[in-house]
Backbone atoms as SQL, in Angstrom:
CREATE TABLE atoms (id INTEGER PRIMARY KEY, chain TEXT, resi INTEGER, resn TEXT, atom TEXT, x REAL, y REAL, z REAL);
INSERT INTO atoms VALUES
  (1, 'A', 1, 'MET', 'N', -62.325, -46.468, 186.650),
  (2, 'A', 1, 'MET', 'CA', -63.597, -45.832, 186.905),
  (3, 'A', 1, 'MET', 'C', -63.767, -45.569, 188.418),
  (4, 'A', 2, 'SER', 'N', -63.371, -46.556, 189.248),
  (5, 'A', 2, 'SER', 'CA', -63.544, -46.335, 190.687),
  (6, 'A', 2, 'SER', 'C', -62.626, -45.252, 191.214),
  (7, 'A', 3, 'ILE', 'N', -61.448, -45.054, 190.564),
  (8, 'A', 3, 'ILE', 'CA', -60.534, -44.010, 190.950),
  (9, 'A', 3, 'ILE', 'C', -61.186, -42.624, 190.705),
  (10, 'A', 4, 'VAL', 'N', -61.905, -42.483, 189.628),
  (11, 'A', 4, 'VAL', 'CA', -62.602, -41.195, 189.305),
  (12, 'A', 4, 'VAL', 'C', -63.642, -40.928, 190.396),
  (13, 'A', 5, 'VAL', 'N', -64.428, -41.940, 190.782),
  (14, 'A', 5, 'VAL', 'CA', -65.473, -41.766, 191.801),
  (15, 'A', 5, 'VAL', 'C', -64.810, -41.384, 193.129),
  (16, 'A', 6, 'VAL', 'N', -63.739, -42.014, 193.498),
  (17, 'A', 6, 'VAL', 'CA', -63.041, -41.708, 194.762),
  (18, 'A', 6, 'VAL', 'C', -62.503, -40.250, 194.712),
  (19, 'A', 7, 'CYS', 'N', -61.953, -39.838, 193.584),
  (20, 'A', 7, 'CYS', 'CA', -61.382, -38.485, 193.446),
  (21, 'A', 7, 'CYS', 'C', -62.514, -37.459, 193.552),
  (22, 'A', 8, 'ILE', 'N', -63.658, -37.715, 192.921),
  (23, 'A', 8, 'ILE', 'CA', -64.800, -36.805, 192.971),
  (24, 'A', 8, 'ILE', 'C', -65.289, -36.676, 194.426),
  (25, 'A', 9, 'GLY', 'N', -65.374, -37.801, 195.132),
  (26, 'A', 9, 'GLY', 'CA', -65.759, -37.789, 196.535),
  (27, 'A', 9, 'GLY', 'C', -64.808, -37.013, 197.400),
  (28, 'A', 10, 'MET', 'N', -63.520, -37.203, 197.175),
  (29, 'A', 10, 'MET', 'CA', -62.537, -36.505, 198.003),
  (30, 'A', 10, 'MET', 'C', -62.586, -34.973, 197.731),
  (31, 'A', 11, 'VAL', 'N', -62.765, -34.584, 196.508),
  (32, 'A', 11, 'VAL', 'CA', -62.845, -33.152, 196.190),
  (33, 'A', 11, 'VAL', 'C', -64.089, -32.551, 196.814),
  (34, 'A', 12, 'GLN', 'N', -65.233, -33.320, 196.845),
  (35, 'A', 12, 'GLN', 'CA', -66.439, -32.845, 197.471),
  (36, 'A', 12, 'GLN', 'C', -66.250, -32.653, 198.982),
  (37, 'A', 13, 'ILE', 'N', -65.561, -33.568, 199.617),
  (38, 'A', 13, 'ILE', 'CA', -65.338, -33.454, 201.048),
  (39, 'A', 13, 'ILE', 'C', -64.420, -32.269, 201.347),
  (40, 'A', 14, 'ILE', 'N', -63.359, -32.118, 200.560),
  (41, 'A', 14, 'ILE', 'CA', -62.421, -31.021, 200.795),
  (42, 'A', 14, 'ILE', 'C', -63.088, -29.683, 200.572),
  (43, 'A', 15, 'SER', 'N', -63.914, -29.553, 199.474),
  (44, 'A', 15, 'SER', 'CA', -64.549, -28.299, 199.174),
  (45, 'A', 15, 'SER', 'C', -65.605, -27.973, 200.260),
  (46, 'A', 16, 'ALA', 'N', -66.233, -29.020, 200.853),
  (47, 'A', 16, 'ALA', 'CA', -67.232, -28.775, 201.911),
  (48, 'A', 16, 'ALA', 'C', -66.533, -28.224, 203.178),
  (49, 'A', 17, 'VAL', 'N', -65.363, -28.777, 203.470),
  (50, 'A', 17, 'VAL', 'CA', -64.625, -28.323, 204.643),
  (51, 'A', 17, 'VAL', 'C', -64.094, -26.931, 204.490),
  (52, 'A', 18, 'THR', 'N', -63.595, -26.564, 203.288),
  (53, 'A', 18, 'THR', 'CA', -62.982, -25.254, 203.089),
  (54, 'A', 18, 'THR', 'C', -63.960, -24.147, 202.752),
  (55, 'A', 19, 'SER', 'N', -65.213, -24.517, 202.322),
  (56, 'A', 19, 'SER', 'CA', -66.155, -23.460, 201.993),
  (57, 'A', 19, 'SER', 'C', -66.720, -22.826, 203.237),
  (58, 'A', 20, 'GLU', 'N', -66.989, -21.547, 203.184),
  (59, 'A', 20, 'GLU', 'CA', -67.508, -20.809, 204.288),
  (60, 'A', 20, 'GLU', 'C', -69.021, -20.823, 204.292),
  (61, 'A', 21, 'ALA', 'N', -69.603, -21.245, 205.417),
  (62, 'A', 21, 'ALA', 'CA', -71.059, -21.302, 205.509),
  (63, 'A', 21, 'ALA', 'C', -71.662, -19.890, 205.597),
  (64, 'A', 22, 'PRO', 'N', -72.811, -19.686, 204.988),
  (65, 'A', 22, 'PRO', 'CA', -73.428, -18.371, 205.109),
  (66, 'A', 22, 'PRO', 'C', -73.924, -18.089, 206.516),
  (67, 'A', 23, 'ASN', 'N', -73.989, -16.794, 206.888),
  (68, 'A', 23, 'ASN', 'CA', -74.474, -16.439, 208.201),
  (69, 'A', 23, 'ASN', 'C', -76.005, -16.496, 208.141),
  (70, 'A', 24, 'ASN', 'N', -76.549, -17.446, 208.811),
  (71, 'A', 24, 'ASN', 'CA', -77.993, -17.701, 208.757),
  (72, 'A', 24, 'ASN', 'C', -78.731, -17.197, 209.991),
  (73, 'A', 25, 'LYS', 'N', -78.279, -16.072, 210.527),
  (74, 'A', 25, 'LYS', 'CA', -78.894, -15.444, 211.667),
  (75, 'A', 25, 'LYS', 'C', -79.617, -14.159, 211.245),
  (76, 'A', 26, 'ILE', 'N', -80.908, -14.077, 211.680),
  (77, 'A', 26, 'ILE', 'CA', -81.724, -12.895, 211.395),
  (78, 'A', 26, 'ILE', 'C', -82.158, -12.237, 212.653),
  (79, 'A', 27, 'ILE', 'N', -81.901, -10.949, 212.786),
  (80, 'A', 27, 'ILE', 'CA', -82.286, -10.164, 213.958),
  (81, 'A', 27, 'ILE', 'C', -83.682, -9.677, 213.664),
  (82, 'A', 28, 'LEU', 'N', -84.653, -10.004, 214.568),
  (83, 'A', 28, 'LEU', 'CA', -86.046, -9.575, 214.356),
  (84, 'A', 28, 'LEU', 'C', -86.411, -8.330, 215.168),
  (85, 'A', 29, 'ALA', 'N', -85.744, -8.110, 216.279),
  (86, 'A', 29, 'ALA', 'CA', -86.079, -6.941, 217.104),
  (87, 'A', 29, 'ALA', 'C', -84.802, -6.480, 217.877),
  (88, 'A', 30, 'ASN', 'N', -84.579, -5.205, 217.800),
  (89, 'A', 30, 'ASN', 'CA', -83.423, -4.631, 218.548),
  (90, 'A', 30, 'ASN', 'C', -83.926, -3.870, 219.770),
  (91, 'A', 31, 'ASP', 'N', -85.174, -3.520, 219.811),
  (92, 'A', 31, 'ASP', 'CA', -85.713, -2.666, 220.872),
  (93, 'A', 31, 'ASP', 'C', -86.509, -3.428, 221.922),
  (94, 'A', 32, 'TYR', 'N', -85.909, -4.464, 222.454),
  (95, 'A', 32, 'TYR', 'CA', -86.571, -5.216, 223.520),
  (96, 'A', 32, 'TYR', 'C', -85.777, -5.051, 224.801),
  (97, 'A', 33, 'ASN', 'N', -86.424, -5.324, 225.910),
  (98, 'A', 33, 'ASN', 'CA', -85.832, -5.184, 227.209),
  (99, 'A', 33, 'ASN', 'C', -84.850, -6.373, 227.411),
  (100, 'A', 34, 'THR', 'N', -83.557, -6.075, 227.426),
  (101, 'A', 34, 'THR', 'CA', -82.548, -7.112, 227.534),
  (102, 'A', 34, 'THR', 'C', -82.503, -7.805, 228.898),
  (103, 'A', 35, 'THR', 'N', -83.199, -7.218, 229.887),
  (104, 'A', 35, 'THR', 'CA', -83.190, -7.842, 231.222),
  (105, 'A', 35, 'THR', 'C', -84.283, -8.904, 231.329),
  (106, 'A', 36, 'ASN', 'N', -85.198, -8.953, 230.379),
  (107, 'A', 36, 'ASN', 'CA', -86.268, -9.962, 230.381),
  (108, 'A', 36, 'ASN', 'C', -85.634, -11.377, 230.147),
  (109, 'A', 37, 'PRO', 'N', -86.242, -12.397, 230.719),
  (110, 'A', 37, 'PRO', 'CA', -85.735, -13.734, 230.391),
  (111, 'A', 37, 'PRO', 'C', -86.020, -14.056, 228.886),
  (112, 'A', 38, 'SER', 'N', -85.237, -14.997, 228.374),
  (113, 'A', 38, 'SER', 'CA', -85.485, -15.369, 226.949),
  (114, 'A', 38, 'SER', 'C', -85.740, -16.850, 226.894),
  (115, 'A', 39, 'LYS', 'N', -86.302, -17.250, 225.751),
  (116, 'A', 39, 'LYS', 'CA', -86.645, -18.650, 225.544),
  (117, 'A', 39, 'LYS', 'C', -86.354, -18.938, 224.057),
  (118, 'A', 40, 'VAL', 'N', -85.761, -20.143, 223.799),
  (119, 'A', 40, 'VAL', 'CA', -85.455, -20.578, 222.458),
  (120, 'A', 40, 'VAL', 'C', -86.309, -21.769, 222.087),
  (121, 'A', 41, 'ILE', 'N', -86.945, -21.713, 220.933),
  (122, 'A', 41, 'ILE', 'CA', -87.786, -22.803, 220.434),
  (123, 'A', 41, 'ILE', 'C', -87.137, -23.319, 219.169),
  (124, 'A', 42, 'LYS', 'N', -86.971, -24.643, 219.130),
  (125, 'A', 42, 'LYS', 'CA', -86.353, -25.301, 217.936),
  (126, 'A', 42, 'LYS', 'C', -87.420, -26.001, 217.125),
  (127, 'A', 43, 'LEU', 'N', -87.377, -25.853, 215.800),
  (128, 'A', 43, 'LEU', 'CA', -88.266, -26.505, 214.879),
  (129, 'A', 43, 'LEU', 'C', -87.521, -27.171, 213.767),
  (130, 'A', 44, 'THR', 'N', -88.017, -28.317, 213.327),
  (131, 'A', 44, 'THR', 'CA', -87.435, -28.947, 212.132),
  (132, 'A', 44, 'THR', 'C', -88.309, -28.582, 210.998),
  (133, 'A', 45, 'LEU', 'N', -87.731, -27.836, 210.035),
  (134, 'A', 45, 'LEU', 'CA', -88.529, -27.334, 208.886),
  (135, 'A', 45, 'LEU', 'C', -88.734, -28.447, 207.854),
  (136, 'A', 46, 'GLU', 'N', -87.681, -29.259, 207.611),
  (137, 'A', 46, 'GLU', 'CA', -87.785, -30.291, 206.597),
  (138, 'A', 46, 'GLU', 'C', -86.858, -31.442, 206.991),
  (139, 'A', 47, 'GLU', 'N', -87.346, -32.613, 206.887),
  (140, 'A', 47, 'GLU', 'CA', -86.568, -33.842, 207.171),
  (141, 'A', 47, 'GLU', 'C', -86.284, -34.592, 205.882),
  (142, 'A', 48, 'HIS', 'N', -85.042, -34.955, 205.679),
  (143, 'A', 48, 'HIS', 'CA', -84.617, -35.766, 204.535),
  (144, 'A', 48, 'HIS', 'C', -84.001, -37.050, 205.114),
  (145, 'A', 49, 'LEU', 'N', -83.683, -37.934, 204.221),
  (146, 'A', 49, 'LEU', 'CA', -83.030, -39.185, 204.674),
  (147, 'A', 49, 'LEU', 'C', -81.647, -38.935, 205.193),
  (148, 'A', 50, 'THR', 'N', -80.936, -38.005, 204.562),
  (149, 'A', 50, 'THR', 'CA', -79.534, -37.737, 204.941),
  (150, 'A', 50, 'THR', 'C', -79.312, -36.433, 205.730),
  (151, 'A', 51, 'PHE', 'N', -80.243, -35.477, 205.618),
  (152, 'A', 51, 'PHE', 'CA', -80.016, -34.235, 206.352),
  (153, 'A', 51, 'PHE', 'C', -81.399, -33.600, 206.639),
  (154, 'A', 52, 'ASP', 'N', -81.371, -32.682, 207.645),
  (155, 'A', 52, 'ASP', 'CA', -82.577, -31.950, 208.084),
  (156, 'A', 52, 'ASP', 'C', -82.255, -30.448, 208.001),
  (157, 'A', 53, 'ILE', 'N', -83.337, -29.666, 207.775),
  (158, 'A', 53, 'ILE', 'CA', -83.258, -28.173, 207.827),
  (159, 'A', 53, 'ILE', 'C', -83.961, -27.783, 209.129),
  (160, 'A', 54, 'ASN', 'N', -83.261, -27.139, 210.001),
  (161, 'A', 54, 'ASN', 'CA', -83.737, -26.738, 211.327),
  (162, 'A', 54, 'ASN', 'C', -83.770, -25.258, 211.500),
  (163, 'A', 55, 'MET', 'N', -84.579, -24.820, 212.482),
  (164, 'A', 55, 'MET', 'CA', -84.657, -23.391, 212.760),
  (165, 'A', 55, 'MET', 'C', -84.796, -23.167, 214.265),
  (166, 'A', 56, 'LEU', 'N', -84.126, -22.168, 214.796),
  (167, 'A', 56, 'LEU', 'CA', -84.257, -21.723, 216.165),
  (168, 'A', 56, 'LEU', 'C', -84.845, -20.315, 216.144),
  (169, 'A', 57, 'VAL', 'N', -85.785, -20.076, 217.068),
  (170, 'A', 57, 'VAL', 'CA', -86.348, -18.744, 217.264),
  (171, 'A', 57, 'VAL', 'C', -86.183, -18.375, 218.714),
  (172, 'A', 58, 'LYS', 'N', -85.540, -17.311, 218.970),
  (173, 'A', 58, 'LYS', 'CA', -85.293, -16.811, 220.346),
  (174, 'A', 58, 'LYS', 'C', -86.335, -15.746, 220.664),
  (175, 'A', 59, 'TYR', 'N', -87.010, -15.900, 221.790),
  (176, 'A', 59, 'TYR', 'CA', -88.033, -14.997, 222.243),
  (177, 'A', 59, 'TYR', 'C', -87.695, -14.354, 223.547),
  (178, 'A', 60, 'SER', 'N', -88.099, -13.121, 223.704),
  (179, 'A', 60, 'SER', 'CA', -88.019, -12.361, 224.911),
  (180, 'A', 60, 'SER', 'C', -89.361, -12.518, 225.660),
  (181, 'A', 61, 'VAL', 'N', -89.340, -12.983, 226.894),
  (182, 'A', 61, 'VAL', 'CA', -90.574, -13.135, 227.646),
  (183, 'A', 61, 'VAL', 'C', -90.842, -11.810, 228.388),
  (184, 'A', 62, 'ASP', 'N', -91.938, -11.162, 227.887),
  (185, 'A', 62, 'ASP', 'CA', -92.287, -9.831, 228.388),
  (186, 'A', 62, 'ASP', 'C', -93.708, -9.767, 228.834),
  (187, 'A', 63, 'GLN', 'N', -93.938, -9.793, 230.162),
  (188, 'A', 63, 'GLN', 'CA', -95.262, -9.696, 230.734),
  (189, 'A', 63, 'GLN', 'C', -96.281, -10.627, 230.089),
  (190, 'A', 64, 'ASN', 'N', -95.969, -11.904, 230.203),
  (191, 'A', 64, 'ASN', 'CA', -96.863, -12.969, 229.655),
  (192, 'A', 64, 'ASN', 'C', -97.058, -12.895, 228.137),
  (193, 'A', 65, 'GLU', 'N', -96.033, -12.410, 227.426),
  (194, 'A', 65, 'GLU', 'CA', -96.073, -12.390, 225.980),
  (195, 'A', 65, 'GLU', 'C', -94.648, -12.758, 225.472),
  (196, 'A', 66, 'LEU', 'N', -94.606, -13.566, 224.416),
  (197, 'A', 66, 'LEU', 'CA', -93.363, -13.999, 223.821),
  (198, 'A', 66, 'LEU', 'C', -93.101, -13.122, 222.563),
  (199, 'A', 67, 'ILE', 'N', -91.997, -12.351, 222.603),
  (200, 'A', 67, 'ILE', 'CA', -91.681, -11.495, 221.491),
  (201, 'A', 67, 'ILE', 'C', -90.478, -11.997, 220.765),
  (202, 'A', 68, 'PRO', 'N', -90.587, -12.347, 219.415),
  (203, 'A', 68, 'PRO', 'CA', -89.445, -12.888, 218.715),
  (204, 'A', 68, 'PRO', 'C', -88.353, -11.852, 218.562),
  (205, 'A', 69, 'ILE', 'N', -87.142, -12.180, 218.887),
  (206, 'A', 69, 'ILE', 'CA', -86.012, -11.219, 218.793),
  (207, 'A', 69, 'ILE', 'C', -84.964, -11.659, 217.792),
  (208, 'A', 70, 'GLU', 'N', -84.731, -12.938, 217.601),
  (209, 'A', 70, 'GLU', 'CA', -83.787, -13.411, 216.551),
  (210, 'A', 70, 'GLU', 'C', -84.081, -14.811, 216.153),
  (211, 'A', 71, 'SER', 'N', -83.555, -15.202, 215.028),
  (212, 'A', 71, 'SER', 'CA', -83.773, -16.539, 214.485),
  (213, 'A', 71, 'SER', 'C', -82.512, -16.980, 213.769),
  (214, 'A', 72, 'ASN', 'N', -82.334, -18.290, 213.771),
  (215, 'A', 72, 'ASN', 'CA', -81.159, -18.888, 213.129),
  (216, 'A', 72, 'ASN', 'C', -81.660, -20.176, 212.466),
  (217, 'A', 73, 'SER', 'N', -81.113, -20.506, 211.272),
  (218, 'A', 73, 'SER', 'CA', -81.515, -21.738, 210.627),
  (219, 'A', 73, 'SER', 'C', -80.231, -22.418, 210.106),
  (220, 'A', 74, 'TYR', 'N', -80.251, -23.751, 210.081),
  (221, 'A', 74, 'TYR', 'CA', -79.046, -24.500, 209.726),
  (222, 'A', 74, 'TYR', 'C', -79.449, -25.915, 209.228),
  (223, 'A', 75, 'VAL', 'N', -78.535, -26.572, 208.605),
  (224, 'A', 75, 'VAL', 'CA', -78.749, -27.961, 208.196),
  (225, 'A', 75, 'VAL', 'C', -77.872, -28.883, 209.071),
  (226, 'A', 76, 'THR', 'N', -78.406, -30.048, 209.338),
  (227, 'A', 76, 'THR', 'CA', -77.663, -31.053, 210.116),
  (228, 'A', 76, 'THR', 'C', -77.688, -32.348, 209.376),
  (229, 'A', 77, 'GLY', 'N', -76.742, -33.190, 209.664),
  (230, 'A', 77, 'GLY', 'CA', -76.670, -34.527, 209.036),
  (231, 'A', 77, 'GLY', 'C', -75.551, -34.562, 207.983),
  (232, 'A', 78, 'LEU', 'N', -75.715, -35.379, 206.984),
  (233, 'A', 78, 'LEU', 'CA', -74.786, -35.491, 205.924),
  (234, 'A', 78, 'LEU', 'C', -74.964, -34.383, 204.926),
  (235, 'A', 79, 'VAL', 'N', -74.290, -33.246, 205.090),
  (236, 'A', 79, 'VAL', 'CA', -74.534, -32.023, 204.365),
  (237, 'A', 79, 'VAL', 'C', -73.475, -31.752, 203.265),
  (238, 'A', 80, 'SER', 'N', -72.593, -32.655, 203.004),
  (239, 'A', 80, 'SER', 'CA', -71.592, -32.436, 201.967),
  (240, 'A', 80, 'SER', 'C', -72.290, -32.202, 200.663),
  (241, 'A', 81, 'GLY', 'N', -71.947, -31.072, 200.011),
  (242, 'A', 81, 'GLY', 'CA', -72.547, -30.749, 198.743),
  (243, 'A', 81, 'GLY', 'C', -73.739, -29.857, 198.818),
  (244, 'A', 82, 'TYR', 'N', -74.184, -29.516, 200.070),
  (245, 'A', 82, 'TYR', 'CA', -75.371, -28.636, 200.222),
  (246, 'A', 82, 'TYR', 'C', -75.001, -27.457, 201.067),
  (247, 'A', 83, 'THR', 'N', -75.562, -26.324, 200.764),
  (248, 'A', 83, 'THR', 'CA', -75.479, -25.142, 201.666),
  (249, 'A', 83, 'THR', 'C', -76.869, -24.579, 201.754),
  (250, 'A', 84, 'TRP', 'N', -77.238, -24.077, 202.918),
  (251, 'A', 84, 'TRP', 'CA', -78.543, -23.523, 203.198),
  (252, 'A', 84, 'TRP', 'C', -78.360, -22.032, 203.444),
  (253, 'A', 85, 'GLU', 'N', -79.097, -21.208, 202.681),
  (254, 'A', 85, 'GLU', 'CA', -79.076, -19.774, 202.845),
  (255, 'A', 85, 'GLU', 'C', -80.444, -19.357, 203.453),
  (256, 'A', 86, 'TYR', 'N', -80.457, -18.882, 204.668),
  (257, 'A', 86, 'TYR', 'CA', -81.650, -18.480, 205.371),
  (258, 'A', 86, 'TYR', 'C', -81.942, -17.020, 204.994),
  (259, 'A', 87, 'ASN', 'N', -83.026, -16.771, 204.284),
  (260, 'A', 87, 'ASN', 'CA', -83.310, -15.456, 203.744),
  (261, 'A', 87, 'ASN', 'C', -84.216, -14.580, 204.595),
  (262, 'A', 88, 'SER', 'N', -85.346, -15.152, 205.029),
  (263, 'A', 88, 'SER', 'CA', -86.289, -14.353, 205.792),
  (264, 'A', 88, 'SER', 'C', -87.227, -15.220, 206.677),
  (265, 'A', 89, 'ILE', 'N', -87.792, -14.588, 207.667),
  (266, 'A', 89, 'ILE', 'CA', -88.767, -15.212, 208.540),
  (267, 'A', 89, 'ILE', 'C', -89.824, -14.145, 208.874),
  (268, 'A', 90, 'GLU', 'N', -91.074, -14.611, 208.938),
  (269, 'A', 90, 'GLU', 'CA', -92.188, -13.729, 209.372),
  (270, 'A', 90, 'GLU', 'C', -92.912, -14.486, 210.463),
  (271, 'A', 91, 'THR', 'N', -92.963, -13.931, 211.628),
  (272, 'A', 91, 'THR', 'CA', -93.714, -14.487, 212.748),
  (273, 'A', 91, 'THR', 'C', -94.113, -13.370, 213.662),
  (274, 'A', 92, 'HIS', 'N', -94.971, -13.622, 214.627),
  (275, 'A', 92, 'HIS', 'CA', -95.540, -12.591, 215.472),
  (276, 'A', 92, 'HIS', 'C', -95.448, -12.996, 216.932),
  (277, 'A', 93, 'ASN', 'N', -95.694, -11.981, 217.822),
  (278, 'A', 93, 'ASN', 'CA', -95.727, -12.230, 219.238),
  (279, 'A', 93, 'ASN', 'C', -96.858, -13.168, 219.564),
  (280, 'A', 94, 'PHE', 'N', -96.694, -13.890, 220.654),
  (281, 'A', 94, 'PHE', 'CA', -97.813, -14.755, 221.137),
  (282, 'A', 94, 'PHE', 'C', -97.733, -15.013, 222.612),
  (283, 'A', 95, 'LYS', 'N', -98.852, -15.416, 223.172),
  (284, 'A', 95, 'LYS', 'CA', -98.921, -15.662, 224.595),
  (285, 'A', 95, 'LYS', 'C', -98.398, -17.087, 224.889),
  (286, 'A', 96, 'PRO', 'N', -97.905, -17.322, 226.092),
  (287, 'A', 96, 'PRO', 'CA', -97.318, -18.658, 226.410),
  (288, 'A', 96, 'PRO', 'C', -98.187, -19.874, 226.143),
  (289, 'A', 97, 'ASN', 'N', -99.476, -19.773, 226.289),
  (290, 'A', 97, 'ASN', 'CA', -100.337, -20.954, 226.043),
  (291, 'A', 97, 'ASN', 'C', -101.015, -20.875, 224.660),
  (292, 'A', 98, 'ASP', 'N', -100.475, -20.094, 223.804),
  (293, 'A', 98, 'ASP', 'CA', -101.045, -19.914, 222.487),
  (294, 'A', 98, 'ASP', 'C', -99.998, -20.347, 221.447),
  (295, 'A', 99, 'SER', 'N', -100.203, -19.965, 220.182),
  (296, 'A', 99, 'SER', 'CA', -99.262, -20.324, 219.120),
  (297, 'A', 99, 'SER', 'C', -99.191, -19.157, 218.110),
  (298, 'A', 100, 'SER', 'N', -98.225, -19.225, 217.238),
  (299, 'A', 100, 'SER', 'CA', -98.024, -18.178, 216.237),
  (300, 'A', 100, 'SER', 'C', -97.621, -18.869, 214.948),
  (301, 'A', 101, 'GLU', 'N', -98.187, -18.358, 213.863),
  (302, 'A', 101, 'GLU', 'CA', -97.837, -18.906, 212.550),
  (303, 'A', 101, 'GLU', 'C', -96.513, -18.253, 212.092),
  (304, 'A', 102, 'PHE', 'N', -95.816, -18.994, 211.275),
  (305, 'A', 102, 'PHE', 'CA', -94.526, -18.501, 210.696),
  (306, 'A', 102, 'PHE', 'C', -94.447, -18.826, 209.227),
  (307, 'A', 103, 'THR', 'N', -93.682, -18.011, 208.504),
  (308, 'A', 103, 'THR', 'CA', -93.348, -18.268, 207.122),
  (309, 'A', 103, 'THR', 'C', -91.812, -18.010, 206.989),
  (310, 'A', 104, 'VAL', 'N', -91.120, -19.027, 206.485),
  (311, 'A', 104, 'VAL', 'CA', -89.669, -18.967, 206.342),
  (312, 'A', 104, 'VAL', 'C', -89.272, -19.140, 204.869),
  (313, 'A', 105, 'GLN', 'N', -88.367, -18.351, 204.375),
  (314, 'A', 105, 'GLN', 'CA', -87.906, -18.497, 203.019),
  (315, 'A', 105, 'GLN', 'C', -86.375, -18.630, 203.041),
  (316, 'A', 106, 'GLY', 'N', -85.874, -19.484, 202.156),
  (317, 'A', 106, 'GLY', 'CA', -84.482, -19.718, 202.040),
  (318, 'A', 106, 'GLY', 'C', -84.154, -20.415, 200.741),
  (319, 'A', 107, 'THR', 'N', -82.865, -20.708, 200.542),
  (320, 'A', 107, 'THR', 'CA', -82.403, -21.350, 199.315),
  (321, 'A', 107, 'THR', 'C', -81.459, -22.522, 199.672),
  (322, 'A', 108, 'LEU', 'N', -81.782, -23.653, 199.181),
  (323, 'A', 108, 'LEU', 'CA', -80.881, -24.812, 199.332),
  (324, 'A', 108, 'LEU', 'C', -80.077, -24.944, 198.096),
  (325, 'A', 109, 'ASN', 'N', -78.747, -24.736, 198.236),
  (326, 'A', 109, 'ASN', 'CA', -77.826, -24.809, 197.079),
  (327, 'A', 109, 'ASN', 'C', -77.177, -26.191, 197.001),
  (328, 'A', 110, 'TRP', 'N', -77.191, -26.786, 195.781),
  (329, 'A', 110, 'TRP', 'CA', -76.522, -28.065, 195.558),
  (330, 'A', 110, 'TRP', 'C', -75.188, -27.745, 194.872),
  (331, 'A', 111, 'ASN', 'N', -74.121, -28.165, 195.535),
  (332, 'A', 111, 'ASN', 'CA', -72.763, -27.799, 195.067),
  (333, 'A', 111, 'ASN', 'C', -72.016, -29.022, 194.566),
  (334, 'A', 112, 'LEU', 'N', -71.165, -28.816, 193.585),
  (335, 'A', 112, 'LEU', 'CA', -70.273, -29.758, 193.057),
  (336, 'A', 112, 'LEU', 'C', -68.906, -29.137, 192.913),
  (337, 'A', 113, 'PHE', 'N', -67.922, -29.667, 193.556),
  (338, 'A', 113, 'PHE', 'CA', -66.563, -29.060, 193.550),
  (339, 'A', 113, 'PHE', 'C', -66.561, -27.626, 193.998),
  (340, 'A', 114, 'GLY', 'N', -67.454, -27.266, 194.939),
  (341, 'A', 114, 'GLY', 'CA', -67.529, -25.943, 195.508),
  (342, 'A', 114, 'GLY', 'C', -68.271, -24.931, 194.624),
  (343, 'A', 115, 'ILE', 'N', -68.768, -25.383, 193.525),
  (344, 'A', 115, 'ILE', 'CA', -69.592, -24.548, 192.582),
  (345, 'A', 115, 'ILE', 'C', -71.023, -24.881, 192.684),
  (346, 'A', 116, 'THR', 'N', -71.895, -23.877, 192.851),
  (347, 'A', 116, 'THR', 'CA', -73.335, -24.105, 192.928),
  (348, 'A', 116, 'THR', 'C', -73.844, -24.606, 191.569),
  (349, 'A', 117, 'VAL', 'N', -74.432, -25.798, 191.596),
  (350, 'A', 117, 'VAL', 'CA', -74.955, -26.425, 190.389),
  (351, 'A', 117, 'VAL', 'C', -76.451, -26.113, 190.262),
  (352, 'A', 118, 'TYR', 'N', -77.143, -26.104, 191.383),
  (353, 'A', 118, 'TYR', 'CA', -78.555, -25.880, 191.390),
  (354, 'A', 118, 'TYR', 'C', -78.989, -25.159, 192.657),
  (355, 'A', 119, 'SER', 'N', -79.831, -24.145, 192.560),
  (356, 'A', 119, 'SER', 'CA', -80.352, -23.445, 193.706),
  (357, 'A', 119, 'SER', 'C', -81.845, -23.685, 193.795),
  (358, 'A', 120, 'GLN', 'N', -82.271, -24.284, 194.860),
  (359, 'A', 120, 'GLN', 'CA', -83.669, -24.616, 195.078),
  (360, 'A', 120, 'GLN', 'C', -84.311, -23.655, 196.101),
  (361, 'A', 121, 'PRO', 'N', -85.127, -22.722, 195.665),
  (362, 'A', 121, 'PRO', 'CA', -85.815, -21.853, 196.646),
  (363, 'A', 121, 'PRO', 'C', -86.827, -22.673, 197.451),
  (364, 'A', 122, 'LYS', 'N', -86.902, -22.424, 198.757),
  (365, 'A', 122, 'LYS', 'CA', -87.817, -23.133, 199.605),
  (366, 'A', 122, 'LYS', 'C', -88.608, -22.171, 200.506),
  (367, 'A', 123, 'THR', 'N', -89.867, -22.441, 200.714),
  (368, 'A', 123, 'THR', 'CA', -90.721, -21.694, 201.594),
  (369, 'A', 123, 'THR', 'C', -91.381, -22.670, 202.513),
  (370, 'A', 124, 'PHE', 'N', -91.293, -22.383, 203.810),
  (371, 'A', 124, 'PHE', 'CA', -91.905, -23.256, 204.834),
  (372, 'A', 124, 'PHE', 'C', -92.901, -22.405, 205.617),
  (373, 'A', 125, 'THR', 'N', -94.077, -22.971, 205.929),
  (374, 'A', 125, 'THR', 'CA', -95.031, -22.355, 206.792),
  (375, 'A', 125, 'THR', 'C', -95.421, -23.365, 207.843),
  (376, 'A', 126, 'GLY', 'N', -95.804, -22.812, 208.994),
  (377, 'A', 126, 'GLY', 'CA', -96.173, -23.700, 210.064),
  (378, 'A', 126, 'GLY', 'C', -96.617, -22.912, 211.314),
  (379, 'A', 127, 'THR', 'N', -96.623, -23.580, 212.428),
  (380, 'A', 127, 'THR', 'CA', -97.092, -22.972, 213.684),
  (381, 'A', 127, 'THR', 'C', -96.037, -23.213, 214.715),
  (382, 'A', 128, 'ILE', 'N', -95.679, -22.152, 215.453),
  (383, 'A', 128, 'ILE', 'CA', -94.809, -22.235, 216.604),
  (384, 'A', 128, 'ILE', 'C', -95.724, -22.255, 217.838),
  (385, 'A', 129, 'SER', 'N', -95.547, -23.292, 218.686),
  (386, 'A', 129, 'SER', 'CA', -96.303, -23.298, 219.914),
  (387, 'A', 129, 'SER', 'C', -95.355, -23.437, 221.067),
  (388, 'A', 130, 'ASN', 'N', -95.752, -22.857, 222.197),
  (389, 'A', 130, 'ASN', 'CA', -94.905, -22.856, 223.389),
  (390, 'A', 130, 'ASN', 'C', -95.060, -24.201, 224.097),
  (391, 'A', 131, 'PRO', 'N', -93.981, -24.961, 224.135),
  (392, 'A', 131, 'PRO', 'CA', -94.065, -26.277, 224.809),
  (393, 'A', 131, 'PRO', 'C', -94.260, -26.184, 226.310);
């Protein structure tokens, strides 16, 4: 019985290493001034005992306003058997001493032997504030 458990664990680790992670980058604006300074804000969307779902939002600083230009989301920690697909984000411009609400949607896939066993849609809402 213990040999079976070890074999299943090894296959999970091998399939996690060989599987290709989805591209979780979303471009929010292409028409911004590239000479403006940029700022990246990191948020933890969800914390688990073994892994976290995180998000980065890159802003262009334009005349005392932060304009979202791209976002990226990823999982960290013990992620064997899980993949995160970042589907969409909705957020708005805001002033440096202000905040902006966001809504993020994605899918957390639970995999066994590299095959998706269960897909869990997730929606996160919150506030981004300039630290």
